[in-house]
N, C-alpha and C positions, 0 to 999 in steps of 0.2 A: 658543303655537307657538314663540315666541322662546325661552322658558324651556326647552322640549324640545331645541331646537338647541344651547343653551349646555350642557345636561346631556350631550348626545351628544358634543359637542366635548370636554368635560371628561373623559368616559369614554375617548375616543380618546387624549387626552394622557396619561392615567394608564396606559393599555395600552402606549403608546409608551415611557414611562419604564420600565415593568416589563420590556419587551423589551430595552431598552438595558442595564438592570441585569443581566438574564439573560445577554445577549451579553457584557458585561464579565466576569461570573463565568466563562463558558466560556473567554474569552480568558486570564484569569488562571490558570485550571486548566491550560490548554494550556501556558502559559508556565512554570508550576511543573514540569510533567512534562518539558518540554524541558530545564529546568535540571538536573533529576535525571538525564536521559539524558546530558547533557554531562558531568556529574560521573562517571557510571558509565563513560564512555569515557575518563575521566582527562585531559580536555582543558580548556583555557581556551576561553571563547566565541570569541575571535578565531581561534584555531587551528581550532576546530570549523567556523566559517564558511568558512575557507580550504579545509578538507578537503572540504566538501560543495559548494563552488563558489558561494557567495552572498556578497554584500557584508557586511562586518562590521557596518556601520550597520544593514543590513536585519535581521540576526539580533538586534542590540541592541534594535531597535524591537519585534520580536516578543517578546523576553524581558521587556521592560518593560511589555508590554501595549498599546503605542501602536498597533501594526499587527497585523492578523490574518495568519496564515501563508497564503501563496498556494499554489495547486496546484503551481506550478513549484517552490516551496520544498520541498514535501512530496516531489515526484518526485526532486529532487536528493538529499534526505535518504535516501530509500529506496534509490536507486541506489548510494550510497556505503556505507550500512549496511543490508544486506539482513536482518540479524538483528533489526531493530527491529520491535516489535509496533505497527503503525500503529493498530490498534484501541485499544490502551492509550494511545497518544500522544494520540489524538483524544478518547477518552471516559473513560479511566481504568480501563477494564474489562480484566482479564487482567494478564499480567506484562509488564514493559517489554521484555524480550528474549525472542524465540522461540528455541527450541532448534534449532540447526542440526544436520542429520545429517552424519556424517562420510562420507568418500568411499566406504568399504566398504559402509555402509548404502545409499547411493545406488546403487552398482553392483549390490548384491544386489536392490534393488527393480527396477532396470532389467532385470536378468536375469529376474526373475519376470515382468515385463511382456512381455519379448521371447518368453519361453516360452509365455505365454498367446497371444500373437500368432501364433506358429508353430502352436499347437494349433488356433486358429481358422482359420488359413490352410489347414491340411490337412483340417479338418472339412468334410464336404460342405455347401456353402451355395451354391445356384444364384443366389440373389438378389443377393448382395454379394460383391465382391472387393476386396482391399486394393490401392490404387493407390500410395500413398506413406505414409510415416511422418514426422511432425515431432517432433523432440526439442528441448525448450526447456531451456536451462541457466540456472543462478542468476545468471550474469553478464550476463543479458539477451540472449544470443546464441541461435541455433538452427541446426539442421541438418535438411536434407530428405533422406530416403532413399526412392528410387523402387524399387519392387519389380518385378522382371522375371519374368514367367510365360511360359515358352516354349510352354506348351500352350494358351495363350489364343488363340482364333481372332480375327482382325481382321475387322471388318464390311466 
C-alpha cells in the first residue's frame, strides 16, 4: 500500500512538472509574439507600455516570461491597438494584425444593414416590431436609435 502511494505521488509530481513546463512554453511563446508585435509597431518596449497604459516593469516582466499577462493587460492592449489579432497573440494562430476596413467600407456595410432593416420594418410582421437599434463603434462607444412608429397603438 505504501509503495502505491509513493508511485501515485511520484506520478502527480511528474504531471505537475510537465504542466509547469507547458505553462512556461506558453508564456515564452506569448512573450515572443508580444516582442514581434512591439517591433511591428516600431516602438521600444518602454514607449509601448506607456501607450497602452501599463507599468514599464510590468511589460518587462511579461516579455521576460517572469509574469503572465493579466486580463487587464490584454484589455488595455486591445483598446489601444484594435487591429491586433488577439487569437494570434494568445495562440500563434493567424496573422498578427487583422485587416481594418476603411471608412467607406464601413459606411457601405452600414448602409446595407440599414436598408435591410427598412425592408424588414415595412414587411408585414405582426409578431415583432423594432423598438431601437444599437450601433457599436470600434472606439468602444455606441449610440442608441429609438424608432418611432406613429401607427403603433398603445395598450
